[in-house]
PASEBA-1860 file (N, C-alpha, C; in nm, 3 decimals):
! residues 108
1> MVAAMNSR> -3.128/0.660/4.756/-3.078/0.688/4.663/-2.916/0.671/4.701 ~ -2.839/0.623/4.539/-2.713/0.620/4.567/-2.654/0.764/4.531 ~ -2.529/0.795/4.595/-2.464/0.918/4.557/-2.415/0.878/4.454 ~ -2.395/1.016/4.338/-2.333/1.010/4.224/-2.190/0.992/4.273 ~ -2.123/0.924/4.148/-2.001/0.873/4.140/-1.888/1.020/4.115 ~ -1.819/1.029/4.153/-1.761/1.162/4.116/-1.588/1.077/4.095 ~ -1.523/1.187/3.984/-1.429/1.132/3.931/-1.318/1.223/3.923 ~ -1.206/1.182/3.898/-1.083/1.321/3.899/-1.021/1.287/3.721
9> LSRDAFRD> -0.980/1.432/3.704/-0.940/1.454/3.592/-0.794/1.487/3.608 ~ -0.664/1.409/3.561/-0.536/1.439/3.571/-0.494/1.453/3.427 ~ -0.389/1.582/3.417/-0.331/1.619/3.302/-0.206/1.616/3.310 ~ -0.114/1.587/3.187/0.028/1.526/3.206/0.090/1.559/3.071 ~ 0.208/1.555/3.057/0.287/1.545/2.911/0.344/1.459/2.915 ~ 0.409/1.397/2.835/0.538/1.311/2.817/0.636/1.342/2.650 ~ 0.748/1.271/2.700/0.807/1.261/2.585/0.850/1.132/2.505 ~ 0.828/1.106/2.382/0.867/0.954/2.354/0.953/0.986/2.236
17> PLVEDEVP> 1.050/0.935/2.163/1.113/0.920/2.055/1.050/0.892/1.968 ~ 0.929/0.826/1.931/0.864/0.806/1.853/0.757/0.920/1.752 ~ 0.751/1.042/1.872/0.725/1.156/1.788/0.792/1.294/1.821 ~ 0.812/1.410/1.730/0.914/1.522/1.781/0.861/1.583/1.905 ~ 0.744/1.635/1.902/0.703/1.689/2.019/0.653/1.613/2.121 ~ 0.654/1.722/2.260/0.593/1.687/2.380/0.434/1.614/2.371 ~ 0.398/1.545/2.406/0.260/1.478/2.407/0.191/1.510/2.524 ~ 0.094/1.620/2.542/-0.023/1.616/2.635/-0.106/1.508/2.638
25> YAVLAPDG> -0.171/1.486/2.757/-0.239/1.380/2.803/-0.375/1.405/2.908 ~ -0.455/1.356/2.912/-0.572/1.339/3.025/-0.621/1.217/3.064 ~ -0.586/1.219/3.188/-0.661/1.051/3.229/-0.801/1.082/3.349 ~ -0.900/1.012/3.298/-1.027/1.030/3.370/-1.036/0.896/3.487 ~ -1.074/0.901/3.592/-1.074/0.786/3.683/-1.185/0.835/3.794 ~ -1.259/0.721/3.818/-1.356/0.761/3.922/-1.295/0.741/4.042 ~ -1.327/0.848/4.123/-1.300/0.845/4.245/-1.291/0.716/4.352 ~ -1.193/0.687/4.470/-1.201/0.576/4.495/-1.194/0.448/4.449
33> HGEGLPLI> -1.121/0.452/4.351/-1.098/0.327/4.272/-0.929/0.384/4.239 ~ -0.846/0.246/4.277/-0.712/0.269/4.288/-0.646/0.159/4.126 ~ -0.546/0.110/4.142/-0.475/0.063/4.070/-0.560/-0.072/4.016 ~ -0.512/-0.132/3.856/-0.616/-0.215/3.822/-0.719/-0.206/3.764 ~ -0.749/-0.078/3.711/-0.858/-0.049/3.643/-0.843/-0.091/3.505 ~ -0.941/-0.151/3.433/-0.933/-0.174/3.276/-0.881/-0.018/3.238 ~ -0.778/-0.003/3.126/-0.781/0.130/3.078/-0.852/0.148/2.910 ~ -0.930/0.253/2.880/-0.980/0.281/2.756/-0.921/0.413/2.721
41> LVLHGADS> -0.868/0.386/2.593/-0.792/0.499/2.502/-0.902/0.557/2.448 ~ -0.926/0.680/2.449/-1.020/0.787/2.385/-0.929/0.868/2.293 ~ -0.983/0.807/2.143/-0.928/0.881/2.060/-0.998/0.975/1.984 ~ -0.950/1.120/2.016/-1.026/1.249/1.996/-1.040/1.282/1.839 ~ -1.116/1.349/1.774/-1.120/1.387/1.645/-1.085/1.493/1.576 ~ -1.083/1.562/1.490/-1.025/1.667/1.392/-1.039/1.756/1.500 ~ -0.956/1.852/1.482/-0.932/1.980/1.594/-0.986/1.976/1.749 ~ -0.937/1.878/1.752/-0.940/1.852/1.854/-0.814/1.829/1.958
49> SSDFLAML> -0.860/1.768/2.108/-0.729/1.741/2.169/-0.758/1.672/2.305 ~ -0.638/1.617/2.377/-0.737/1.565/2.511/-0.800/1.630/2.592 ~ -0.828/1.760/2.559/-0.934/1.825/2.640/-1.054/1.763/2.645 ~ -1.089/1.679/2.490/-1.207/1.618/2.472/-1.257/1.539/2.601 ~ -1.134/1.451/2.684/-1.205/1.391/2.773/-1.280/1.486/2.853 ~ -1.261/1.579/2.893/-1.306/1.700/2.997/-1.464/1.703/2.951 ~ -1.504/1.680/2.814/-1.652/1.722/2.769/-1.671/1.580/2.792 ~ -1.622/1.455/2.822/-1.664/1.342/2.839/-1.688/1.303/2.982
57> RPIAEALW> -1.644/1.359/3.043/-1.658/1.337/3.187/-1.790/1.348/3.258 ~ -1.903/1.417/3.244/-2.046/1.390/3.289/-2.077/1.282/3.219 ~ -2.034/1.236/3.115/-2.107/1.115/3.031/-2.027/0.996/3.095 ~ -1.894/1.014/3.118/-1.830/0.882/3.205/-1.883/0.849/3.333 ~ -1.907/0.953/3.408/-1.989/0.947/3.536/-2.104/0.885/3.552 ~ -2.185/0.961/3.460/-2.357/0.885/3.450/-2.310/0.746/3.429 ~ -2.246/0.687/3.346/-2.239/0.581/3.287/-2.144/0.468/3.395 ~ -2.088/0.548/3.473/-2.040/0.452/3.615/-2.141/0.466/3.735
65> DDGTLPPS> -2.222/0.558/3.715/-2.317/0.567/3.826/-2.408/0.444/3.806 ~ -2.507/0.420/3.654/-2.560/0.317/3.656/-2.531/0.172/3.615 ~ -2.375/0.184/3.613/-2.325/0.060/3.613/-2.340/-0.002/3.436 ~ -2.346/0.061/3.369/-2.343/0.060/3.199/-2.196/0.032/3.195 ~ -2.103/0.112/3.263/-1.956/0.117/3.233/-1.899/0.118/3.342 ~ -1.829/-0.038/3.363/-1.758/-0.081/3.498/-1.644/0.051/3.542 ~ -1.596/0.082/3.653/-1.485/0.150/3.721/-1.386/0.106/3.603 ~ -1.342/0.240/3.523/-1.227/0.195/3.452/-1.151/0.351/3.426
73> LLACASTP> -1.048/0.356/3.364/-0.937/0.475/3.326/-0.978/0.513/3.190 ~ -0.981/0.661/3.176/-1.016/0.682/3.026/-0.905/0.753/3.018 ~ -0.823/0.747/2.894/-0.720/0.830/2.855/-0.755/0.877/2.713 ~ -0.655/1.021/2.728/-0.674/1.048/2.567/-0.552/1.120/2.565 ~ -0.474/1.113/2.441/-0.354/1.180/2.452/-0.376/1.287/2.329 ~ -0.299/1.416/2.337/-0.342/1.504/2.207/-0.265/1.444/2.074 ~ -0.278/1.468/1.981/-0.239/1.461/1.874/-0.235/1.562/1.802 ~ -0.142/1.580/1.689/-0.184/1.702/1.586/-0.274/1.643/1.487
81> TAGGFYID> -0.356/1.743/1.417/-0.478/1.684/1.384/-0.483/1.784/1.232 ~ -0.364/1.834/1.179/-0.303/1.909/1.089/-0.282/1.789/0.985 ~ -0.349/1.754/0.874/-0.283/1.653/0.756/-0.284/1.516/0.808 ~ -0.391/1.483/0.882/-0.422/1.360/0.923/-0.352/1.324/1.061 ~ -0.388/1.228/1.150/-0.312/1.159/1.245/-0.361/1.024/1.285 ~ -0.288/0.981/1.402/-0.295/0.841/1.455/-0.223/0.801/1.315 ~ -0.151/0.833/1.222/-0.056/0.785/1.111/0.092/0.795/1.142 ~ 0.168/0.676/1.094/0.295/0.675/1.117/0.379/0.740/1.018
89> RPGNAWES> 0.437/0.809/1.026/0.510/0.882/0.888/0.643/0.893/0.950 ~ 0.741/0.923/0.873/0.890/0.955/0.929/0.908/1.071/1.045 ~ 0.965/1.039/1.110/0.992/1.126/1.231/0.859/1.137/1.326 ~ 0.715/1.083/1.317/0.622/1.113/1.385/0.534/0.998/1.364 ~ 0.554/0.872/1.458/0.498/0.778/1.441/0.360/0.777/1.522 ~ 0.248/0.848/1.531/0.153/0.876/1.600/0.083/0.767/1.639 ~ 0.054/0.653/1.537/-0.020/0.531/1.561/0.061/0.445/1.647 ~ 0.160/0.418/1.636/0.261/0.321/1.727/0.272/0.373/1.842
97> LIARRSPP> 0.295/0.529/1.869/0.258/0.598/1.992/0.122/0.556/2.039 ~ 0.008/0.579/2.014/-0.090/0.571/2.056/-0.134/0.427/2.096 ~ -0.096/0.346/1.997/-0.126/0.210/2.030/-0.032/0.095/2.129 ~ 0.085/0.160/2.115/0.176/0.083/2.199/0.239/0.132/2.318 ~ 0.199/0.268/2.357/0.278/0.357/2.438/0.196/0.468/2.534 ~ 0.066/0.458/2.505/0.008/0.583/2.552/-0.122/0.509/2.630 ~ -0.155/0.567/2.769/-0.073/0.715/2.811/0.078/0.627/2.903 ~ 0.175/0.665/2.938/0.323/0.615/2.991/0.258/0.575/3.138
105> SGPR> 0.163/0.622/3.208/0.155/0.565/3.321/-0.006/0.632/3.381 ~ -0.081/0.616/3.474/-0.190/0.618/3.551/-0.185/0.760/3.586 ~ -0.331/0.793/3.645/-0.334/0.954/3.691/-0.235/0.978/3.815 ~ -0.182/1.068/3.806/-0.095/1.129/3.914/-0.130/1.249/4.019
END
């Protein structure tokens, strides 16, 4: 029997001139794996946040365990969900931020 893969969930926040507010984010990584893992950006839906990644944790661990998903970093940034999100608007270029600059670094 193979031991279940554990993971670590880290949370942080960053500032970027593309958006007005601080951007909270979470990163989920399998234990025992360091740098060089592929990055998967997880986009949460309406009325959600980077906390969505914590709900996905048992699913990701099961997929890592059975080899369906290779070891990887999963990252999710919180975006405002009122009035649409992942959209570039004056003062808040969320699409550009998520596509080009998120997350700013790996787990801490």
